[in-house]
C-alpha positions in Angstrom: 7.1 -43.3 21.6 8.3 -40.5 19.2 6.3 -37.3 19.1 4.0 -36.9 16.2 4.0 -33.4 14.6 0.5 -31.9 14.1 1.3 -31.0 10.5 3.4 -32.9 7.9 4.5 -31.4 4.6 4.5 -34.0 1.9 5.2 -31.8 -1.2 5.8 -28.1 -2.0 2.7 -26.0 -1.5 0.8 -28.9 0.2 0.3 -29.3 3.9 -1.2 -32.5 5.2 -3.0 -32.8 8.5 -2.8 -36.3 10.0 -5.7 -35.5 12.4 -8.2 -35.0 9.6 -6.6 -37.0 6.8 -6.9 -34.3 4.1 -4.5 -32.1 2.3 -4.6 -28.4 2.7 -3.1 -26.2 0.0 -1.0 -23.3 1.2 -1.6 -20.2 -0.8 1.6 -18.5 -2.1 2.2 -14.9 -1.1 0.7 -12.4 -3.5 3.1 -11.2 -6.2 4.2 -7.6 -5.6 2.7 -5.2 -8.0 6.1 -3.7 -8.9 7.1 -7.1 -10.3 3.9 -7.2 -12.4 4.5 -3.7 -13.6 8.0 -4.5 -14.7 6.8 -7.6 -16.6 4.3 -5.4 -18.4 6.9 -2.8 -19.3 9.3 -5.4 -20.5 6.8 -6.7 -23.0 7.4 -5.8 -26.7 5.3 -3.2 -28.4 3.6 0.0 -27.4 1.6 0.2 -24.2 -1.0 2.8 -23.3 -2.0 4.3 -20.0 -5.3 2.4 -20.2 -3.4 -0.9 -20.4 -1.4 0.0 -17.3 -4.6 0.8 -15.5 -6.2 -2.5 -16.5 -3.1 -4.4 -15.2 -3.3 -2.5 -11.9 -6.9 -3.6 -11.2 -7.8 -2.7 -7.7 -4.5 -0.9 -7.3 -5.3 1.7 -9.9 -5.2 4.6 -7.4 -1.6 3.7 -6.3 -0.4 3.4 -9.9 -1.9 6.8 -10.9 -0.4 8.5 -7.9 3.0 7.2 -8.9 2.5 8.2 -12.6 1.4 11.7 -11.7 4.1 12.3 -9.0 7.2 10.7 -10.6 7.8 13.3 -13.3 7.8 16.1 -10.7 11.0 14.6 -9.2 13.0 15.6 -12.3 14.7 19.0 -11.9 13.5 21.6 -14.5 10.6 19.4 -15.7 8.8 19.8 -12.4 8.4 23.5 -12.8 5.9 23.2 -15.6 4.3 19.9 -14.5 3.8 20.5 -10.8 0.6 22.6 -11.1 -1.0 20.2 -13.5 0.1 17.1 -11.6 -0.9 18.6 -8.3 -4.4 19.4 -9.6 -4.8 15.8 -11.0 -3.6 14.4 -7.6 -6.1 16.5 -5.7 -8.9 15.2 -7.9 -7.6 11.6 -7.5 -7.4 11.9 -3.8 -10.9 13.3 -3.6 -12.2 10.3 -5.6 -10.3 7.9 -3.3 -11.6 9.6 -0.2 -15.1 9.3 -1.7 -14.4 5.6 -1.9 -15.0 5.2 -5.6 -14.0 1.7 -6.7 -12.0 3.0 -9.7 -11.0 6.6 -10.5 -12.5 8.3 -13.5 -9.9 8.9 -16.3 -10.9 10.4 -19.7 -10.7 7.9 -22.5 -8.5 10.3 -24.5 -5.9 10.2 -21.7 -6.1 6.5 -21.4 -5.3 6.1 -25.1 -2.0 8.0 -24.6 1.1 5.8 -25.2 3.6 5.5 -22.3 7.3 6.0 -22.6 8.3 2.7 -21.1 12.0 3.5 -20.8 11.6 6.6 -18.7 9.0 4.9 -16.4 11.3 1.9 -15.9 14.2 4.1 -14.9 12.1 6.1 -12.5 10.7 3.0 -11.0 14.2 1.5 -10.5 15.3 4.6 -8.6 12.1 4.5 -6.5 12.4 0.8 -5.7 16.0 1.3 -4.6 14.8 3.8 -2.0 11.8 1.8 -1.0 14.0 -1.3 -0.3 15.5 0.7 2.6 12.0 1.0 4.1 11.1 -2.7 3.7 11.3 -4.1 7.2 11.4 -7.9 7.7 8.1 -9.1 9.0 6.3 -5.8 8.4 2.5 -6.0 8.3 0.7 -5.7 4.9 -3.0 -4.9 5.1 -5.5 -2.7 3.2 -5.4 1.0 4.0 -8.2 3.3 4.8 -9.3 4.9 1.5 -10.8 7.9 3.1 -7.7 8.7 5.2 -5.3 8.0 2.3 -7.4 10.1 -0.1 -7.3 13.1 2.2 -3.5 12.9 2.6 -3.0 12.5 -1.1 -5.4 15.4 -2.0 -3.7 17.7 0.5 -0.1 16.8 -0.6 -1.3 17.3 -4.2 -2.3 20.8 -3.2 1.2 21.4 -1.8 2.7 20.1 -5.1 0.5 22.5 -7.1 1.7 25.6 -5.3 4.6 27.2 -7.3 6.7 28.0 -4.2 10.1 29.6 -4.6 11.8 27.4 -2.1 14.5 24.7 -2.2 12.9 21.4 -3.1 9.5 23.2 -3.2 8.0 20.9 -5.7 10.2 17.8 -5.4 9.5 17.3 -1.7 5.7 16.8 -2.0 6.3 14.8 -5.2 8.6 12.4 -3.3 6.0 12.1 -0.5 3.3 11.3 -3.0 5.5 8.6 -4.6 5.8 7.0 -1.1 2.0 7.2 -0.6 1.4 5.7 -4.0 3.8 2.8 -3.2 2.0 2.3 0.1 -1.3 1.9 -1.7 0.2 -0.5 -4.3 1.8 -2.8 -1.7 -0.6 -2.1 1.2 2.1 -1.0 3.6 0.7 0.9 6.6 4.2 1.9 7.8 4.9 3.7 4.5 1.5 5.4 4.7 2.3 6.7 8.2 5.7 7.9 7.1 4.2 9.6 4.1 1.5 11.3 6.3 4.2 12.5 8.8 6.3 13.8 5.9 3.2 15.6 4.4 2.7 17.3 7.8 6.4 18.3 7.8 6.1 19.7 4.3 3.1 21.7 5.4 5.0 23.2 8.3 8.0 24.0 5.9 5.7 26.0 3.6 3.9 27.6 6.6 7.1 28.9 8.2 8.2 30.3 4.8 4.9 32.0 4.1 6.4 35.5 4.3 9.0 34.6 1.7 6.4 33.0 -0.6 4.1 36.0 -0.3 6.9 38.5 -1.1 7.9 36.4 -4.2 4.3 36.3 -5.4 3.9 40.0 -4.8 7.1 40.8 -6.8 6.0 38.6 -9.6 2.6 40.2 -9.7 4.1 43.7 -9.9 6.4 42.6 -12.8 3.4 41.3 -14.7 1.3 44.4 -14.1 4.1 46.6 -15.4 
């Protein structure tokens, strides 16, 4: 007598159980947020920051971390934006650690239009790097808001420090992009890599403290004169 399988698939997305005689619908995997974001950016017409945040829904924190960190990866531009972006990320991390459902963003800022071309180009480069970290069968699950908020706030502080070191601002900005992507796609592995990188960034700044102090002292004397 041939063996009868415990589960028979009659049509795509439907799994029928012969033991109970009812059909069970299989839920498709959730659509990655990056795909949703690309769809929104490809739409015609102007788009504001508020519309991006509405599309993000529960993933607003991850999106804001990306938007505040990405410009600091651009050489030259990062020198002026790092202190502002770092301060914003510190406030954002504190709200996440406090477990606020949605971050507070002033209405005036939400009404600002977004340069879709620049964001799409930056996202394309980021996704290319993230594809190297996507492991087959890697677990996706919600991350601890308190833990992630603390790491983001601390790394934002590192970004805000105007250190005269190679990759002084770009390194914490890259780490924050990884942490933002971890929040968006709920990837614990990326979060752990980002936390380890933040610790390494902290040690990098700590071992260079004498150089940073001399640079600030010299700049202070120039301003005083």
